[in-house]
Every structure is written in C-alpha cells, then in structure tokens.
C-alpha positions in Angstrom: 46.0 157.0 -128.8 43.3 159.5 -127.8 44.8 161.1 -124.7 41.8 163.3 -124.1 39.9 160.3 -122.7 42.6 159.3 -120.2 41.8 159.7 -116.5 43.7 159.0 -113.3 40.4 157.8 -111.8 40.0 154.8 -114.1 42.4 151.9 -114.0 43.7 151.4 -117.5 47.0 151.0 -119.3 48.6 153.8 -121.2 51.8 154.2 -123.1 54.7 156.5 -122.3 53.1 159.4 -124.3 49.8 159.0 -122.4 51.7 158.9 -119.0 53.6 162.0 -119.9 50.4 163.8 -120.7 48.8 162.7 -117.4 51.9 163.7 -115.4 52.7 166.8 -117.4 56.3 165.8 -117.9 58.1 165.1 -121.2 58.1 161.5 -122.5 61.9 161.7 -122.5 61.9 162.3 -118.8 59.8 159.2 -118.2 62.2 157.2 -120.4 65.2 158.6 -118.5 63.6 157.8 -115.1 62.8 154.3 -116.2 66.3 153.6 -117.5 68.2 155.1 -114.6 65.9 154.2 -111.8 66.2 157.9 -110.7 62.4 158.0 -110.1 60.6 154.7 -109.8 57.2 154.6 -111.3 55.9 151.0 -111.8 55.5 150.0 -115.5 54.4 146.9 -117.4 56.4 145.4 -120.2 54.3 143.7 -122.8 56.7 142.3 -125.4 58.7 145.4 -126.4 56.0 147.8 -125.3 56.0 149.8 -122.1 52.7 150.6 -120.4 51.8 152.4 -117.3 48.7 151.7 -115.1 46.9 155.0 -114.5 46.3 154.0 -110.9 50.1 153.7 -110.4 50.5 157.2 -111.9 47.9 158.5 -109.5 49.7 156.9 -106.6 53.0 158.4 -107.8 51.4 161.9 -107.8 49.9 161.3 -104.3 53.2 160.1 -102.9 55.1 163.0 -104.4 52.7 165.6 -103.0 54.3 167.8 -100.3 51.9 168.5 -97.5 
C-alpha cells in the first residue's frame, strides 16, 4: 500500500502497517495492543484482514493528547 497518500483527514481504511505509519508506532505495538486490549483503538475485521479507519486513528490521537 502507498502510505505516502494516507491522511488522517480523509476517512478511509488502512491496514496495520498504514496505521503504524500514521501513529508513528511499530506495527508490533498495534498488534500487541489489539490482542491484549492494553490500548483500545477501534478496528474492522474483514475476513482475516484487520483494518483501521483513519478517523478512528485521528480520534485516538486527539483523546491521547495531554493538554
């Protein structure tokens, strides 16, 4: 997937690699969070694929921002 065209301002689905790029965290961290529930970021399961909505990623960033 071409990650250079991903944006948090456009609602689209991306895979774990794309989400890790947008959040600047390793893909392994997202996989761990998903499996342990340590950090809850909504995801979509399509068959065996895991996808993240970019607007959910943006909401996660906003809710994690310390003001």
